[in-house]
C-alpha positions in Angstrom: 0.0 0.0 0.0 1.3 3.5 -0.9 2.4 6.0 1.8 -0.1 8.8 1.5 2.1 11.6 3.0 3.0 13.5 -0.1 1.1 14.4 -3.3 2.5 11.4 -5.3 1.7 9.0 -2.4 -1.9 10.4 -2.1 -2.4 10.0 -5.8 -1.1 6.5 -5.8 -3.2 5.5 -2.8 -6.4 7.0 -4.4 -5.8 5.3 -7.7 -5.2 2.0 -6.0 -8.3 2.4 -3.9 -10.2 3.2 -7.2 -9.0 -0.2 -8.6 -6.4 1.1 -11.1 -3.7 -1.3 -12.2 -0.1 -0.5 -11.5 0.7 0.1 -15.1 -2.1 2.6 -15.3 -0.9 4.3 -12.1 2.6 4.6 -13.6 1.2 6.1 -16.7 -1.0 8.5 -14.7 2.1 9.6 -12.7 4.1 10.2 -15.9 1.3 12.4 -17.1 1.4 14.2 -13.7 5.2 14.8 -14.1 4.6 16.2 -17.6 1.8 18.5 -16.5 -0.6 16.8 -18.9 -3.8 17.5 -16.9 -6.3 17.0 -19.8 -4.9 13.5 -20.4 -5.1 12.7 -16.7 -8.7 13.8 -16.6 -9.5 11.7 -19.7 -7.9 8.7 -17.9 -9.9 9.3 -14.8 -13.2 9.7 -16.6 -12.5 6.6 -18.7 -11.8 4.5 -15.6 -15.0 5.9 -13.9 -17.0 4.8 -17.0 -15.4 1.4 -16.8 -16.4 1.0 -13.2 -19.9 2.3 -13.8 -20.3 -0.2 -16.6 -19.2 -3.0 -14.3 -21.7 -1.8 -11.7 -24.5 -1.8 -14.2 -23.7 -5.4 -15.3 -23.6 -6.4 -11.7 -27.0 -4.7 -11.1 -28.5 -6.6 -14.0 -27.1 -9.9 -12.6 -28.6 -9.1 -9.1 -31.9 -8.3 -10.8 -31.9 -11.7 -12.4 -31.1 -13.5 -9.2 -33.9 -11.5 -7.4 -36.3 -12.5 -10.1 -35.3 -16.2 -9.7 -35.6 -16.0 -5.9 -39.0 -14.4 -6.3 -40.2 -17.1 -8.7 -38.9 -19.9 -6.5 -40.6 -18.3 -3.4 -43.9 -18.2 -5.2 -44.1 -21.8 -5.8 
């Protein structure tokens, strides 16, 4: 786990907590060093979209299970 005492450490910790892979974190930090904020924001938004899509898939799966449980409880 990253030490969150400096800016870089806080960024790493936050990205790890958000489920980013180490290679992606390294790329993000490289963009940070280069001052490429727009690319960083694109990365963060893309990762957020990926997580949201996973959440939506999981919600559909839960809905299917709920329906099956409902059907089985009925009879």
